[in-house]
N, CA, C and O atoms as CSV, one atom per row, in Angstrom:
chain,resi,resn,atom,element,x,y,z
A,1,MET,N,N,-0.932,89.210,59.700
A,1,MET,CA,C,-1.416,87.920,60.148
A,1,MET,C,C,-1.733,87.271,58.477
A,1,MET,O,O,-1.959,86.069,58.333
A,2,ALA,N,N,-1.713,88.239,57.280
A,2,ALA,CA,C,-1.802,87.370,56.279
A,2,ALA,C,C,-0.928,86.775,55.690
A,2,ALA,O,O,-1.205,86.083,54.711
A,3,SER,N,N,0.499,86.924,56.211
A,3,SER,CA,C,1.529,86.361,55.859
A,3,SER,C,C,1.679,85.046,56.931
A,3,SER,O,O,2.227,84.021,56.527
A,4,THR,N,N,1.304,85.111,57.930
A,4,THR,CA,C,0.913,83.374,58.648
A,4,THR,C,C,-0.446,82.364,58.281
A,4,THR,O,O,-0.823,81.277,58.717
A,5,ARG,N,N,-0.932,83.257,57.314
A,5,ARG,CA,C,-2.030,82.176,56.863
A,5,ARG,C,C,-1.434,81.836,55.720
A,5,ARG,O,O,-1.466,80.606,55.674
A,6,TYR,N,N,-0.926,82.247,54.809
A,6,TYR,CA,C,-0.263,81.766,53.544
A,6,TYR,C,C,1.080,80.835,54.136
A,6,TYR,O,O,1.106,79.817,53.445
A,7,LEU,N,N,1.988,80.809,54.958
A,7,LEU,CA,C,2.558,79.580,55.774
A,7,LEU,C,C,2.331,78.695,56.477
A,7,LEU,O,O,3.045,77.721,56.718
A,8,LEU,N,N,1.186,78.982,56.922
A,8,LEU,CA,C,0.713,77.276,57.274
A,8,LEU,C,C,-0.053,76.356,56.242
A,8,LEU,O,O,0.070,75.145,56.425
A,9,PRO,N,N,-0.657,76.687,55.415
A,9,PRO,CA,C,-0.731,75.704,54.326
A,9,PRO,C,C,0.336,75.111,54.048
A,9,PRO,O,O,0.347,73.881,53.998
A,10,ARG,N,N,1.995,76.201,53.692
A,10,ARG,CA,C,2.779,75.685,52.858
A,10,ARG,C,C,3.503,74.982,53.876
A,10,ARG,O,O,4.351,74.286,53.317
A,11,GLN,N,N,3.559,74.812,55.513
A,11,GLN,CA,C,4.251,73.996,56.115
A,11,GLN,C,C,3.595,72.969,56.591
A,11,GLN,O,O,4.005,72.444,57.627
A,12,ARG,N,N,2.413,72.462,55.914
A,12,ARG,CA,C,1.215,71.416,56.379
A,12,ARG,C,C,1.986,70.609,55.088
A,12,ARG,O,O,2.518,69.538,55.380
A,13,ILE,N,N,2.061,71.032,53.805
A,13,ILE,CA,C,2.591,70.597,52.637
A,13,ILE,C,C,4.085,69.778,53.002
A,13,ILE,O,O,4.282,68.592,52.737
A,14,CYS,N,N,5.135,70.747,53.707
A,14,CYS,CA,C,5.952,70.471,53.325
A,14,CYS,C,C,6.524,68.785,54.398
A,14,CYS,O,O,7.232,67.837,54.060
A,15,SER,N,N,5.802,69.092,55.705
A,15,SER,CA,C,5.757,68.262,56.476
A,15,SER,C,C,4.526,66.740,56.064
A,15,SER,O,O,4.258,65.726,56.709
A,16,THR,N,N,4.137,67.155,54.969
A,16,THR,CA,C,3.241,66.155,54.484
A,16,THR,C,C,4.765,65.037,53.389
A,16,THR,O,O,5.159,63.896,53.143
A,17,PHE,N,N,4.940,66.011,53.215
A,17,PHE,CA,C,5.884,65.397,51.804
A,17,PHE,C,C,7.145,65.096,52.559
A,17,PHE,O,O,7.925,64.264,52.093
A,18,ASN,N,N,7.311,65.484,53.278
A,18,ASN,CA,C,8.515,65.181,54.388
A,18,ASN,C,C,8.107,63.268,54.542
A,18,ASN,O,O,8.765,62.306,54.146
A,19,ARG,N,N,7.178,63.304,55.054
A,19,ARG,CA,C,6.549,61.853,55.750
A,19,ARG,C,C,6.832,60.890,54.458
A,19,ARG,O,O,7.488,59.867,54.266
A,20,PHE,N,N,6.056,61.685,53.725
A,20,PHE,CA,C,5.679,60.398,52.055
A,20,PHE,C,C,7.129,60.199,51.437
A,20,PHE,O,O,7.530,59.182,50.870
A,21,SER,N,N,7.921,61.520,51.687
A,21,SER,CA,C,9.622,60.778,51.056
A,21,SER,C,C,10.468,59.804,52.073
A,21,SER,O,O,11.362,59.057,51.676
A,22,ASN,N,N,10.086,59.911,53.345
A,22,ASN,CA,C,10.782,59.212,54.252
A,22,ASN,C,C,10.529,58.112,53.892
A,22,ASN,O,O,11.517,57.380,53.839
A,23,PHE,N,N,9.049,57.411,53.450
A,23,PHE,CA,C,7.850,56.291,53.598
A,23,PHE,C,C,8.742,55.798,52.452
A,23,PHE,O,O,9.275,54.699,52.610
A,24,HIS,N,N,9.009,56.593,51.124
A,24,HIS,CA,C,9.049,55.700,49.892
A,24,HIS,C,C,10.306,55.954,49.113
A,24,HIS,O,O,10.380,55.663,47.920
A,25,ALA,N,N,11.777,56.759,50.111
A,25,ALA,CA,C,12.849,55.927,50.444
A,25,ALA,C,C,13.313,54.771,50.638
A,25,ALA,O,O,14.324,54.290,50.127
A,26,GLY,N,N,12.369,54.138,51.609
A,26,GLY,CA,C,12.445,52.769,51.963
A,26,GLY,C,C,13.347,53.058,53.007
A,26,GLY,O,O,13.907,51.994,53.269
A,27,ARG,N,N,13.824,54.063,53.826
A,27,ARG,CA,C,14.238,54.423,55.625
A,27,ARG,C,C,12.595,54.432,56.696
A,27,ARG,O,O,11.537,55.044,56.846
A,28,ARG,N,N,13.362,53.310,57.190
A,28,ARG,CA,C,12.578,52.476,58.652
A,28,ARG,C,C,13.647,53.067,59.733
A,28,ARG,O,O,14.876,53.007,59.761
A,29,PHE,N,N,12.851,53.565,60.467
A,29,PHE,CA,C,13.164,53.996,61.704
A,29,PHE,C,C,12.847,52.673,62.885
A,29,PHE,O,O,11.888,51.948,63.150
A,30,TYR,N,N,14.113,52.836,63.336
A,30,TYR,CA,C,13.699,51.525,64.382
A,30,TYR,C,C,13.192,51.702,65.889
A,30,TYR,O,O,12.303,51.217,66.589
A,31,SER,N,N,14.128,52.564,66.017
A,31,SER,CA,C,14.601,53.595,67.318
A,31,SER,C,C,13.393,54.728,67.598
A,31,SER,O,O,12.676,55.230,66.733
A,32,ALA,N,N,13.370,54.938,68.735
A,32,ALA,CA,C,13.046,56.004,68.987
A,32,ALA,C,C,13.467,57.071,68.412
A,32,ALA,O,O,12.907,57.587,67.444
A,33,ASN,N,N,14.441,57.475,68.933
A,33,ASN,CA,C,14.961,58.977,68.486
A,33,ASN,C,C,15.359,59.277,67.139
A,33,ASN,O,O,15.781,60.402,66.869
A,34,GLY,N,N,15.227,58.007,65.909
A,34,GLY,CA,C,15.143,58.451,64.490
A,34,GLY,C,C,16.524,57.779,64.044
A,34,GLY,O,O,16.668,57.521,62.848
A,35,GLU,N,N,17.499,57.496,64.907
A,35,GLU,CA,C,18.371,56.439,64.466
A,35,GLU,C,C,18.151,55.045,63.750
A,35,GLU,O,O,17.216,54.244,63.752
A,36,GLN,N,N,19.256,55.078,63.205
A,36,GLN,CA,C,19.136,53.283,62.727
A,36,GLN,C,C,20.738,52.635,63.559
A,36,GLN,O,O,21.873,53.111,63.512
A,37,ALA,N,N,20.221,51.400,64.276
A,37,ALA,CA,C,21.162,50.724,64.537
A,37,ALA,C,C,21.800,49.492,63.725
A,37,ALA,O,O,21.256,48.446,63.371
A,38,LYS,N,N,23.067,49.916,63.547
A,38,LYS,CA,C,23.924,49.543,62.584
A,38,LYS,C,C,24.101,47.686,62.719
A,38,LYS,O,O,24.052,47.417,63.920
A,39,SER,N,N,24.221,46.840,62.165
A,39,SER,CA,C,24.648,45.489,61.871
A,39,SER,C,C,25.737,45.406,62.068
A,39,SER,O,O,26.477,46.245,61.554
A,40,ARG,N,N,26.178,44.568,62.731
A,40,ARG,CA,C,27.759,43.665,62.766
A,40,ARG,C,C,28.373,43.773,61.645
A,40,ARG,O,O,29.375,44.404,61.307
A,41,HIS,N,N,27.832,43.250,61.232
A,41,HIS,CA,C,28.328,43.294,58.949
A,41,HIS,C,C,28.927,44.520,58.628
A,41,HIS,O,O,30.101,44.837,58.436
A,42,SER,N,N,27.168,45.560,58.601
A,42,SER,CA,C,27.632,46.192,58.009
A,42,SER,C,C,29.416,47.195,58.989
A,42,SER,O,O,30.603,47.452,58.786
A,43,ALA,N,N,28.675,47.305,59.677
A,43,ALA,CA,C,30.000,47.940,60.876
A,43,ALA,C,C,30.986,47.712,60.170
A,43,ALA,O,O,31.710,48.448,59.500
A,44,PHE,N,N,30.968,46.211,60.435
A,44,PHE,CA,C,32.738,45.838,59.881
A,44,PHE,C,C,33.053,46.099,58.457
A,44,PHE,O,O,34.179,46.273,57.991
A,45,TYR,N,N,31.874,46.106,57.795
A,45,TYR,CA,C,32.340,46.680,56.264
A,45,TYR,C,C,33.033,47.829,56.072
A,45,TYR,O,O,34.037,48.082,55.406
A,46,SER,N,N,31.898,48.885,57.193
A,46,SER,CA,C,32.349,50.131,56.569
A,46,SER,C,C,33.815,50.341,57.374
A,46,SER,O,O,34.551,51.194,56.877
A,47,ASP,N,N,34.209,49.775,58.343
A,47,ASP,CA,C,35.423,49.805,58.954
A,47,ASP,C,C,36.602,49.487,58.487
A,47,ASP,O,O,37.687,50.061,58.580
A,48,THR,N,N,36.157,48.128,57.770
A,48,THR,CA,C,37.552,47.177,57.170
A,48,THR,C,C,37.409,47.582,55.461
A,48,THR,O,O,38.442,47.461,54.802
A,49,LEU,N,N,36.395,47.964,54.887
A,49,LEU,CA,C,36.666,47.677,53.529
A,49,LEU,C,C,37.722,49.373,53.218
A,49,LEU,O,O,38.849,49.282,52.731
A,50,PRO,N,N,37.275,50.398,53.493
A,50,PRO,CA,C,38.097,51.453,53.579
A,50,PRO,C,C,40.073,51.482,53.672
A,50,PRO,O,O,41.004,51.830,52.945
A,51,ALA,N,N,39.916,51.006,54.757
A,51,ALA,CA,C,41.133,50.314,54.765
A,51,ALA,C,C,42.171,49.378,53.801
A,51,ALA,O,O,43.388,49.317,53.627
A,52,MET,N,N,40.897,48.643,53.248
A,52,MET,CA,C,41.597,47.465,52.561
A,52,MET,C,C,42.154,48.669,51.372
A,52,MET,O,O,43.368,48.793,51.209
A,53,ILE,N,N,41.157,49.547,50.555
A,53,ILE,CA,C,41.237,50.126,49.495
A,53,ILE,C,C,43.059,50.284,48.870
A,53,ILE,O,O,43.390,49.965,47.728
A,54,PRO,N,N,43.935,50.786,49.831
A,54,PRO,CA,C,44.994,51.151,49.422
A,54,PRO,C,C,45.773,49.902,49.482
A,54,PRO,O,O,46.560,49.762,48.546
A,55,ILE,N,N,45.735,48.784,50.527
A,55,ILE,CA,C,46.654,47.703,50.190
A,55,ILE,C,C,46.106,46.956,48.702
A,55,ILE,O,O,46.896,46.444,47.908
A,56,PHE,N,N,44.786,46.994,48.516
A,56,PHE,CA,C,44.434,46.607,47.264
A,56,PHE,C,C,45.445,47.432,46.377
A,56,PHE,O,O,46.605,47.101,46.132
A,57,LEU,N,N,45.027,48.159,46.097
A,57,LEU,CA,C,45.893,49.345,45.021
A,57,LEU,C,C,47.951,48.902,45.153
A,57,LEU,O,O,48.670,48.634,44.191
A,58,LEU,N,N,48.472,48.988,46.933
A,58,LEU,CA,C,49.651,48.178,46.559
A,58,LEU,C,C,49.612,47.198,45.876
A,58,LEU,O,O,50.055,47.388,44.743
A,59,GLY,N,N,49.181,45.974,46.132
A,59,GLY,CA,C,49.288,44.686,46.077
A,59,GLY,C,C,49.175,44.512,44.334
A,59,GLY,O,O,49.794,43.847,43.503
A,60,SER,N,N,48.306,45.257,44.295
A,60,SER,CA,C,48.372,45.451,41.897
A,60,SER,C,C,49.411,45.700,41.934
A,60,SER,O,O,50.156,44.721,41.901
A,61,ALA,N,N,49.922,46.749,42.001
A,61,ALA,CA,C,51.046,47.252,41.705
A,61,ALA,C,C,51.938,46.844,41.507
A,61,ALA,O,O,52.602,46.817,40.471
A,62,VAL,N,N,52.217,46.193,43.120
A,62,VAL,CA,C,53.435,44.886,43.056
A,62,VAL,C,C,53.606,43.874,41.759
A,62,VAL,O,O,54.467,43.664,40.905
A,63,PHE,N,N,52.510,43.450,42.044
A,63,PHE,CA,C,52.157,42.057,41.226
A,63,PHE,C,C,52.256,42.549,39.406
A,63,PHE,O,O,52.723,41.811,38.539
A,64,LEU,N,N,51.672,44.004,39.148
A,64,LEU,CA,C,51.875,44.081,37.789
A,64,LEU,C,C,53.329,44.543,37.439
A,64,LEU,O,O,53.731,44.255,36.312
A,65,GLY,N,N,54.281,45.326,38.403
A,65,GLY,CA,C,55.409,45.355,38.480
A,65,GLY,C,C,56.553,44.459,38.379
A,65,GLY,O,O,57.652,44.762,37.913
A,66,LEU,N,N,56.078,42.921,39.025
A,66,LEU,CA,C,56.723,41.820,39.511
A,66,LEU,C,C,56.382,40.783,37.770
A,66,LEU,O,O,57.343,40.077,37.465
A,67,GLN,N,N,55.041,40.710,36.676
A,67,GLN,CA,C,54.787,40.835,36.142
A,67,GLN,C,C,55.343,41.424,35.170
A,67,GLN,O,O,55.785,40.632,34.337
A,68,LEU,N,N,55.524,42.646,34.905
A,68,LEU,CA,C,56.463,43.191,33.934
A,68,LEU,C,C,57.929,42.744,33.846
A,68,LEU,O,O,58.384,42.428,32.747
A,69,MET,N,N,58.864,42.693,35.202
A,69,MET,CA,C,59.486,41.965,35.125
A,69,MET,C,C,59.986,40.818,34.616
A,69,MET,O,O,60.924,40.723,33.825
A,70,TYR,N,N,59.318,39.918,35.104
A,70,TYR,CA,C,59.103,38.788,34.269
A,70,TYR,C,C,58.995,38.505,33.176
A,70,TYR,O,O,59.788,37.796,32.557
A,71,LEU,N,N,58.021,38.995,32.756
A,71,LEU,CA,C,58.497,39.138,30.931
A,71,LEU,C,C,59.191,39.402,30.585
A,71,LEU,O,O,59.798,38.608,29.866
A,72,LYS,N,N,59.905,41.222,30.862
A,72,LYS,CA,C,61.010,41.334,30.241
A,72,LYS,C,C,62.157,40.295,30.645
A,72,LYS,O,O,63.065,40.340,29.816
A,73,LEU,N,N,62.280,39.808,31.188
A,73,LEU,CA,C,63.488,38.827,31.445
A,73,LEU,C,C,63.588,38.132,30.619
A,73,LEU,O,O,64.518,38.087,29.813
A,74,SER,N,N,62.306,37.217,30.682
A,74,SER,CA,C,61.911,36.039,29.635
A,74,SER,C,C,61.751,36.313,28.130
A,74,SER,O,O,61.363,35.517,27.275
A,75,HIS,N,N,62.020,37.231,28.018
A,75,HIS,CA,C,61.984,38.113,26.472
A,75,HIS,C,C,63.348,38.090,26.399
A,75,HIS,O,O,63.904,37.752,25.354
A,76,GLU,N,N,64.084,38.470,27.574
A,76,GLU,CA,C,66.013,38.533,27.359
A,76,GLU,C,C,66.150,37.151,27.165
A,76,GLU,O,O,66.364,36.858,25.988
A,77,LYS,N,N,66.112,36.516,27.693
A,77,LYS,CA,C,66.209,34.794,27.822
A,77,LYS,C,C,66.044,34.791,26.263
A,77,LYS,O,O,67.078,34.944,25.613
A,78,PHE,N,N,64.789,34.623,25.550
A,78,PHE,CA,C,64.852,33.783,24.467
A,78,PHE,C,C,64.974,34.692,23.386
A,78,PHE,O,O,64.712,34.369,22.228
A,79,MET,N,N,65.424,35.994,23.779
A,79,MET,CA,C,66.471,36.335,22.493
A,79,MET,C,C,67.794,36.401,22.209
A,79,MET,O,O,68.395,36.576,21.149
A,80,ASP,N,N,68.272,36.176,23.711
A,80,ASP,CA,C,70.190,35.453,23.432
A,80,ASP,C,C,70.003,33.793,23.075
A,80,ASP,O,O,70.780,33.376,22.215
A,81,GLU,N,N,69.163,32.931,23.585
A,81,GLU,CA,C,69.199,31.516,22.945
A,81,GLU,C,C,68.719,31.773,21.494
A,81,GLU,O,O,69.105,30.955,20.658
A,82,SER,N,N,67.984,32.727,21.103
A,82,SER,CA,C,68.089,32.486,19.293
A,82,SER,C,C,69.049,33.351,19.165
A,82,SER,O,O,69.418,33.132,18.012
A,83,MET,N,N,69.661,34.131,19.545
A,83,MET,CA,C,71.152,35.001,19.059
A,83,MET,C,C,71.866,32.932,18.909
A,83,MET,O,O,71.764,32.110,17.999
A,84,GLU,N,N,72.473,32.871,20.200
A,84,GLU,CA,C,72.553,31.511,19.992
A,84,GLU,C,C,72.624,30.388,18.982
A,84,GLU,O,O,73.461,29.786,18.310
A,85,ARG,N,N,71.159,30.412,19.244
A,85,ARG,CA,C,70.653,29.311,17.418
A,85,ARG,C,C,71.203,29.416,16.085
A,85,ARG,O,O,71.404,28.505,15.281
A,86,VAL,N,N,71.495,31.104,15.921
A,86,VAL,CA,C,71.571,31.701,14.992
A,86,VAL,C,C,72.669,31.660,14.514
A,86,VAL,O,O,72.989,31.281,13.388
A,87,LYS,N,N,73.401,32.107,15.465
A,87,LYS,CA,C,75.301,31.777,15.225
A,87,LYS,C,C,75.580,30.391,14.881
A,87,LYS,O,O,76.709,30.281,14.402
A,88,ALA,N,N,74.909,29.245,14.963
A,88,ALA,CA,C,75.432,28.341,15.188
A,88,ALA,C,C,75.109,27.462,13.462
A,88,ALA,O,O,75.759,26.635,12.821
A,89,LEU,N,N,73.559,28.295,13.183
A,89,LEU,CA,C,72.862,27.978,12.449
A,89,LEU,C,C,73.900,28.476,11.224
A,89,LEU,O,O,74.261,27.707,10.334
A,90,GLU,N,N,74.390,30.100,11.327
A,90,GLU,CA,C,75.657,30.531,10.660
A,90,GLU,C,C,76.840,29.686,10.278
A,90,GLU,O,O,77.247,29.517,9.128
A,91,ALA,N,N,77.414,29.102,11.537
A,91,ALA,CA,C,78.766,28.644,11.402
A,91,ALA,C,C,78.404,27.059,10.379
A,91,ALA,O,O,79.141,26.458,9.597
A,92,GLU,N,N,77.178,26.816,10.748
A,92,GLU,CA,C,76.651,25.054,9.815
A,92,GLU,C,C,76.765,25.571,8.458
A,92,GLU,O,O,77.186,24.931,7.494
A,93,ILE,N,N,76.282,27.002,8.454
A,93,ILE,CA,C,76.239,27.519,7.141
A,93,ILE,C,C,77.391,27.720,5.893
A,93,ILE,O,O,77.433,27.498,4.683
A,94,ASP,N,N,78.084,28.147,6.694
A,94,ASP,CA,C,79.638,28.989,6.404
A,94,ASP,C,C,80.462,27.212,5.984
A,94,ASP,O,O,80.993,26.972,4.900
A,95,ALA,N,N,80.373,26.377,6.950
A,95,ALA,CA,C,80.614,25.120,6.959
A,95,ALA,C,C,80.474,24.064,5.908
A,95,ALA,O,O,81.400,23.456,5.370
A,96,LEU,N,N,78.957,23.905,5.647
A,96,LEU,CA,C,78.194,23.405,4.309
A,96,LEU,C,C,78.995,24.219,2.838
A,96,LEU,O,O,79.445,23.496,1.949
A,97,GLN,N,N,79.085,25.589,2.740
A,97,GLN,CA,C,79.566,26.019,2.108
A,97,GLN,C,C,80.900,26.090,1.349
A,97,GLN,O,O,81.045,26.129,0.127
A,98,GLN,N,N,82.158,26.103,2.611
A,98,GLN,CA,C,83.241,25.619,1.927
A,98,GLN,C,C,83.570,24.423,1.488
A,98,GLN,O,O,84.369,24.187,0.582
A,99,LYS,N,N,82.527,23.100,2.574
A,99,LYS,CA,C,82.689,22.336,1.471
A,99,LYS,C,C,82.048,21.551,0.224
A,99,LYS,O,O,82.207,20.418,-0.229
A,100,ARG,N,N,81.082,22.887,-0.206
A,100,ARG,CA,C,80.623,22.668,-1.294
A,100,ARG,C,C,82.010,23.037,-1.998
A,100,ARG,O,O,82.917,22.448,-2.588
A,101,THR,N,N,81.690,24.276,-1.629
A,101,THR,CA,C,83.751,25.232,-2.817
A,101,THR,C,C,84.662,23.755,-3.246
A,101,THR,O,O,84.983,23.324,-4.354
A,102,THR,N,N,84.964,23.093,-1.545
A,102,THR,CA,C,85.800,22.368,-2.401
A,102,THR,C,C,85.690,20.977,-3.231
A,102,THR,O,O,86.432,20.313,-3.955
A,103,THR,N,N,84.499,20.904,-2.787
A,103,THR,CA,C,84.250,19.409,-3.430
A,103,THR,C,C,83.523,19.844,-5.064
A,103,THR,O,O,83.254,19.043,-5.960
A,104,SER,N,N,83.325,21.356,-5.087
A,104,SER,CA,C,83.107,21.583,-6.750
A,104,SER,C,C,84.182,22.043,-7.270
A,104,SER,O,O,84.169,22.232,-8.486
A,105,GLN,N,N,85.372,22.341,-6.524
A,105,GLN,CA,C,87.390,22.583,-7.176
A,105,GLN,C,C,87.225,21.185,-7.604
A,105,GLN,O,O,87.179,20.986,-8.818
A,106,SER,N,N,87.113,20.026,-6.675
A,106,SER,CA,C,87.669,18.928,-6.790
A,106,SER,C,C,87.037,18.240,-8.226
A,106,SER,O,O,87.628,17.857,-9.236
A,107,ASN,N,N,86.065,18.248,-7.996
A,107,ASN,CA,C,84.981,17.744,-9.086
A,107,ASN,C,C,85.263,18.188,-10.336
A,107,ASN,O,O,85.179,17.384,-11.264
A,108,ALA,N,N,85.680,19.660,-10.607
A,108,ALA,CA,C,85.870,20.103,-11.384
A,108,ALA,C,C,86.514,19.697,-12.241
A,108,ALA,O,O,86.120,19.498,-13.390
A,109,GLY,N,N,88.138,19.418,-11.607
A,109,GLY,CA,C,89.228,18.895,-11.651
A,109,GLY,C,C,89.453,17.840,-12.518
A,109,GLY,O,O,90.144,17.745,-13.533
A,110,ASN,N,N,88.577,16.893,-11.791
A,110,ASN,CA,C,87.829,15.392,-12.134
A,110,ASN,C,C,87.155,15.446,-13.539
A,110,ASN,O,O,87.577,14.798,-14.497
A,111,LYS,N,N,86.030,16.305,-13.582
A,111,LYS,CA,C,85.352,16.488,-14.538
A,111,LYS,C,C,86.040,16.812,-16.034
A,111,LYS,O,O,85.672,16.355,-17.116
A,112,SER,N,N,87.142,17.729,-15.776
A,112,SER,CA,C,87.989,17.644,-17.056
A,112,SER,C,C,88.599,16.664,-17.572
A,112,SER,O,O,88.844,16.612,-18.777
A,113,SER,N,N,89.002,15.549,-16.541
A,113,SER,CA,C,89.831,14.791,-17.636
A,113,SER,C,C,88.820,13.753,-17.659
A,113,SER,O,O,89.191,13.027,-18.581
A,114,GLU,N,N,87.771,13.271,-17.182
A,114,GLU,CA,C,86.688,12.817,-17.667
A,114,GLU,C,C,86.094,12.470,-18.629
A,114,GLU,O,O,85.643,11.407,-19.056
A,115,GLN,N,N,86.165,14.378,-19.216
A,115,GLN,CA,C,85.709,14.324,-20.495
A,115,GLN,C,C,86.653,14.530,-21.646
A,115,GLN,O,O,86.315,14.913,-22.766
A,116,LYS,N,N,87.989,14.210,-21.218
A,116,LYS,CA,C,89.548,14.441,-22.426
A,116,LYS,C,C,89.053,12.462,-22.584
A,116,LYS,O,O,89.086,11.874,-23.665
A,117,ASP,N,N,88.661,11.820,-21.303
A,117,ASP,CA,C,88.514,10.324,-21.710
A,117,ASP,C,C,87.391,9.597,-22.076
A,117,ASP,O,O,87.382,8.407,-22.392
A,118,SER,N,N,86.233,10.519,-22.012
A,118,SER,CA,C,84.975,10.165,-22.390
A,118,SER,C,C,84.528,10.441,-24.272
A,118,SER,O,O,83.667,9.876,-24.947
A,119,THR,N,N,85.700,11.723,-24.726
A,119,THR,CA,C,85.835,11.640,-25.724
A,119,THR,C,C,86.903,10.597,-26.644
A,119,THR,O,O,87.019,10.727,-27.863
A,120,ARG,N,N,87.514,9.744,-25.994
A,120,ARG,CA,C,88.472,9.035,-26.816
A,120,ARG,C,C,87.074,7.759,-26.809
A,120,ARG,O,O,86.610,7.421,-27.897
A,121,ARG,N,N,86.616,7.258,-25.740
A,121,ARG,CA,C,85.859,6.382,-25.523
A,121,ARG,C,C,84.236,6.277,-26.100
A,121,ARG,O,O,83.612,5.216,-26.127
A,122,SER,N,N,83.870,7.165,-26.406
A,122,SER,CA,C,82.182,7.303,-26.509
A,122,SER,C,C,82.318,6.482,-27.464
A,122,SER,O,O,83.383,6.445,-28.080
A,123,TRP,N,N,81.419,5.774,-27.737
A,123,TRP,CA,C,80.996,4.764,-28.985
A,123,TRP,C,C,79.120,4.381,-29.327
A,123,TRP,O,O,78.634,3.594,-30.139
A,124,TRP,N,N,78.346,5.442,-28.188
A,124,TRP,CA,C,76.965,5.341,-28.186
A,124,TRP,C,C,76.831,6.781,-28.807
A,124,TRP,O,O,75.717,7.250,-29.041
């Protein structure tokens, strides 16, 4: 009998606590049996969103893969065009250097003959 006397107040406290915790938790029970009826929107989202997560992840992976491939091909095209441009500029530099050496050699021959003539005619 002593054990039941201690249990009764404890049960009252627990039931009171449960009643207030349900009130403060924001749960409202609209039906008589205590189950809340789901709205159409919540049913739609609870059925659709979990199925959409793998589709979203797969789509994101495909998009990022394609974007990476595009960037790699774009960089490769840029490098090919740059190498062609460098080769063209190197060929132009070689041509200008050859032209410079031929003109400097011909000018060197002309200068030596001009120096001989200029020593004879120099009056100033």
